[in-house]
C-alpha positions in Angstrom: 45.9 -8.6 9.0 43.0 -6.5 10.9 39.1 -8.1 9.9 37.1 -5.9 7.6 35.0 -5.2 10.6 37.7 -3.8 12.8 38.8 -1.5 9.7 35.2 -0.5 9.6 35.3 0.4 13.2 38.8 2.2 13.0 37.8 4.6 9.7 34.6 5.5 12.0 36.6 6.8 15.2 38.1 8.5 12.4 35.7 10.1 11.1 34.4 11.0 15.1 37.6 12.2 16.1 38.5 14.5 13.3 36.6 17.8 13.6 37.7 18.2 9.6 34.6 16.1 9.0 30.9 18.0 10.0 27.7 16.8 9.4 26.5 18.1 5.8 24.2 16.8 3.4 24.5 18.5 0.3 28.2 18.9 0.4 28.6 15.2 1.9 31.8 13.4 0.1 32.5 16.3 -2.2 36.4 18.0 -2.3 39.4 16.4 -2.0 40.9 12.7 0.0 43.0 11.8 2.3 44.8 9.0 3.7 44.1 7.3 7.1 46.2 5.0 8.6 45.1 2.0 10.7 46.7 0.4 13.9 48.3 -2.4 11.6 50.1 0.1 9.7 47.7 -0.2 6.4 46.3 2.9 5.3 42.9 3.6 3.3 41.5 6.7 1.4 38.4 8.6 2.3 37.3 12.1 1.6 38.4 15.1 3.3 35.0 16.5 3.7 31.7 16.4 5.4 29.3 13.7 5.3 25.8 12.4 6.3 25.1 9.4 8.2 24.6 7.3 4.9 27.7 8.9 3.5 29.9 8.1 6.5 28.8 4.5 6.3 29.8 3.9 2.9 33.1 5.4 3.3 33.8 3.0 6.3 32.3 0.0 4.5 33.9 0.7 0.7 37.6 1.5 2.1 37.6 -1.4 4.6 37.0 -3.9 2.0 38.9 -2.3 -0.5 41.1 0.3 0.6 38.8 3.5 -1.5 36.0 5.3 -1.3 34.2 4.4 -4.6 34.1 0.4 -4.7 32.1 -1.1 -4.3 29.1 1.2 -3.4 29.7 4.5 -4.9 26.4 6.1 -3.4 24.2 4.8 -0.8 21.9 6.5 1.4 19.6 4.7 4.1 17.1 3.6 1.9 19.7 1.5 -0.7 21.2 0.4 2.6 20.0 -2.8 3.1 20.1 -4.0 -0.3 23.6 -2.7 -1.3 25.3 -3.9 2.1 23.9 -7.5 1.6 24.8 -7.4 -1.6 28.8 -7.0 -1.0 28.6 -9.5 1.7 27.1 -8.8 5.1 24.0 -10.3 6.4 20.9 -8.7 8.5 20.6 -9.5 11.8 17.4 -8.0 14.1 19.0 -5.6 16.4 19.6 -6.5 19.9 22.1 -4.7 22.4 23.4 -7.8 23.7 24.6 -9.0 20.6 26.0 -5.6 18.7 29.5 -6.1 17.9 32.4 -4.0 16.8 32.0 -3.1 13.0 28.5 -3.5 12.7 26.8 -1.3 10.2 23.6 0.2 13.0 20.0 0.9 10.6 17.0 2.1 11.6 15.0 4.2 8.9 16.3 7.2 8.3 19.3 7.0 10.4 22.5 4.4 10.3 25.5 4.2 11.8 28.5 2.1 13.2 28.8 0.2 16.6 32.2 0.3 17.9 31.9 -2.2 21.1 31.3 -1.3 24.6 28.6 0.2 24.4 29.9 2.5 21.8 28.2 3.8 18.3 29.8 6.5 15.9 27.0 8.1 13.9 27.0 12.0 11.7 23.5 12.6 13.0 23.0 16.5 12.7 25.4 20.1 11.4 25.8 22.8 14.2 22.5 23.7 13.7 20.8 20.5 14.5 19.8 20.4 10.3 21.1 19.0 7.1 22.4 21.6 5.5 25.5 22.2 7.1 26.7 25.7 6.0 29.9 25.9 7.3 32.6 23.2 6.6 33.8 20.7 9.3 32.7 19.8 12.8 31.6 22.9 14.2 30.1 21.8 17.4 32.5 18.4 18.3 28.8 16.5 18.2 28.0 16.7 14.7 30.1 13.3 13.7 30.8 11.7 17.5 31.2 8.5 19.4 28.6 8.2 21.8 26.3 5.6 23.9 24.8 2.5 21.9 21.5 4.2 21.2 18.7 1.1 21.4 16.4 1.9 18.8 18.3 0.3 15.9 16.0 -1.7 13.8 19.0 -3.8 11.9 22.3 -4.9 12.6 24.7 -5.4 9.2 27.5 -7.6 9.8 30.3 -8.7 7.4 30.1 -12.3 6.5 32.4 -12.1 3.5 35.5 -14.8 3.7 35.4 -14.4 7.7 32.4 -16.8 9.1 33.2 -16.1 13.1 31.8 -12.7 12.5 28.7 -14.2 11.8 26.6 -15.0 14.7 27.0 -17.8 16.8 24.0 -20.6 16.1 21.9 -22.0 18.5 22.6 -25.8 18.6 19.3 -26.5 18.8 19.0 -24.7 15.3 21.7 -26.2 13.3 19.6 -28.5 11.4 18.1 -25.3 9.9 21.5 -25.4 7.8 20.1 -28.2 5.3 17.2 -26.6 4.5 16.2 -26.6 0.8 13.3 -26.6 -1.5 12.3 -30.4 -2.5 10.8 -31.4 -5.6 9.1 -34.5 -5.7 9.4 -36.6 -9.6 6.6 -37.5 -10.7 3.9 -35.7 -8.3 4.4 -32.6 -9.5 4.8 -30.9 -5.5 7.1 -28.9 -4.6 8.0 -28.9 -0.4 10.2 -27.2 1.9 12.4 -28.8 4.3 13.6 -26.4 6.9 15.8 -29.3 8.4 13.7 -30.5 11.0 10.3 -30.7 9.5 8.6 -31.1 5.6 6.4 -28.2 4.9 3.7 -27.5 2.0 3.7 -24.8 -0.4 0.2 -24.4 -1.2 -0.2 -21.2 -2.7 2.0 -20.5 -6.3 4.5 -17.2 -4.3 5.5 -19.3 -1.4 8.8 -20.9 -3.1 9.8 -16.7 -4.3 8.6 -15.8 -0.9 11.2 -18.3 0.9 14.0 -17.4 -1.9 13.3 -13.7 -0.6 13.9 -14.5 2.9 16.9 -16.6 2.2 18.8 -14.2 -0.2 17.9 -11.6 3.0 19.6 -14.2 5.5 22.1 -16.2 3.8 22.9 -14.2 0.3 21.2 -16.6 -2.1 18.3 -18.9 -2.8 17.1 -21.9 -0.9 19.1 -25.0 -3.0 16.7 -27.2 -4.7 16.5 -30.7 -4.4 15.3 -33.5 -6.8 14.2 -36.8 -5.0 12.3 -39.8 -5.9 9.3 -40.6 -4.3 10.5 -43.3 -2.2 13.9 -41.1 -1.2 11.1 -38.6 -0.4 9.2 -40.9 1.2 12.0 -42.6 3.5 13.0 -38.3 4.4 9.2 -37.5 5.5 9.6 -41.0 8.1 12.6 -40.2 9.6 12.4 -36.7 10.1 11.5 -35.2 14.1 9.0 -32.4 12.6 6.7 -34.4 10.8 5.3 -33.5 7.1 2.0 -32.5 5.7 -0.7 -35.0 6.2 -1.7 -35.7 2.5 1.3 -36.8 1.7 0.9 -39.8 4.0 -0.5 -42.3 1.4 2.7 -41.5 -0.2 4.5 -42.3 2.4 2.8 -45.6 3.5 3.5 -47.0 0.5 7.5 -47.6 1.2 7.1 -48.3 4.7 10.3 -48.7 6.7 12.3 -51.9 6.2 13.4 -53.8 9.2 17.0 -54.3 9.9 16.7 -58.1 8.4 15.2 -57.3 5.0 
């Protein structure tokens, strides 16, 4: 069975190779439908009309995930794309040409496309006059929707995570401790801290937790987990982490010195 990423790439290649699909913002996604057969013999449904950049990507994602073109995302533009892709199982990664994979969705303010591997991309980028209206249906120049060299101006990569964890970027072994990230509430102290896997960080501003949760939703798709620790448990953690802990908590840590093996 093809991965979601491979399905996205093959559908994007079809849009780029079939000159029935030109560029038009006013007429994007209108008209009838067509069936596209993928390399594993499965078929997906897309529109048989013109597209603009975000409509092409939307249809690639919808058809790859469900076989149709109106679910899970019925409408998308580049300004809403970030939230919509994160909601359906994608992760956002800062653009780096060296880590781009086939089937990644590419984004920069005002434009989007699909990575095809081998330093290539597919995108819908302008009508036959270099504009956006697409007065004549279809690709009049063979370049309105096309495969071309991967551009270096992209800002973000969106990679489908979903049930396929192997599509997530390879982890740096030195950063694996970050998987333990959480917000710790210390009982009886009315104090919360952020444990990043290697260091305990003070949360001094009331909105610090909100900011961390926002970042977590954008990168891992959910807020950071909460953990309640007793003062002694928290003290033991402080004594064991490499990265240290806030100085103002030293009196609490000293209250529970590390036990020797003989105790």
